[in-house]
C-alpha positions in Angstrom: -110.2 78.6 68.0 -111.6 77.8 71.9 -114.8 76.6 70.5 -112.9 74.1 67.8 -110.9 72.4 70.5 -112.8 69.6 72.1 -111.7 67.8 75.7 -111.1 63.9 75.2 -114.6 63.2 76.7 -116.0 65.1 74.3 -114.4 63.5 71.4 -115.1 60.1 72.9 -119.0 61.5 72.9 -119.0 62.5 69.3 -117.1 59.8 68.2 -120.0 57.8 69.5 -122.3 59.8 67.7 -121.1 59.3 64.3 -120.9 55.7 64.9 -124.7 55.7 64.5 -125.0 58.7 61.9 -126.2 61.1 64.5 -122.9 63.7 64.3 -123.0 66.8 62.6 -120.9 68.4 60.2 -119.4 70.9 62.8 -118.8 68.1 65.0 -117.6 65.8 62.8 -114.9 68.5 62.1 -114.3 69.4 65.5 -113.3 65.6 66.5 -110.7 65.0 63.1 -109.3 68.2 64.6 -109.2 66.4 67.8 -107.6 63.4 66.5 -105.0 64.7 64.5 -103.3 65.5 67.8 -104.9 63.3 70.2 -103.2 59.6 69.8 -105.6 58.0 72.7 -108.9 59.1 71.3 -107.6 58.1 67.5 -107.0 54.5 69.8 -110.7 54.9 71.1 -112.2 55.7 67.6 -110.5 52.8 66.0 -111.8 50.7 68.5 -115.2 52.2 68.1 -115.3 51.7 64.5 -114.0 47.9 64.6 -116.7 46.8 66.8 -119.4 48.4 65.3 -117.9 46.8 62.2 -118.4 43.5 63.7 -121.6 44.1 65.4 -122.8 45.1 62.0 -121.5 42.1 59.8 -121.1 39.3 62.3 -119.1 36.4 60.8 -121.8 33.9 63.0 -123.7 31.2 61.8 -126.4 30.0 63.9 -128.7 27.4 64.3 -131.6 26.6 62.4 -134.9 25.8 64.3 -134.8 21.9 63.7 -130.6 21.7 64.5 -131.5 23.7 68.0 -134.3 21.1 68.8 -131.9 18.3 67.6 -129.2 19.7 69.9 -131.6 20.1 72.8 -132.8 16.9 73.0 -129.6 15.2 72.9 -128.5 17.5 76.1 -131.7 16.3 77.6 -131.2 12.6 77.2 -127.1 12.7 77.9 -128.3 14.9 81.6 -131.3 12.0 82.2 -128.1 9.6 81.7 -125.4 11.3 83.6 -128.2 11.6 86.4 -129.0 7.9 86.2 -125.7 6.9 86.5 -125.2 8.8 90.0 
């Protein structure tokens, strides 16, 4: 049984590995057992999973090159205008 029991820092490391599909089957089993009785690690795992989902599927729209260039031009014109006013 002592081979199955994890300390929290080990559980967090396995959680991180699991997010990147690098955890072994035995590590996943140990993590699952640890999460049954450790509230702090369950919370860490939940937050880690949420962060991974946000990174993998961001709901952010990026500007295309033309829009970026237009925005840069507007910014530069306004900057020149502000500098002339002072």
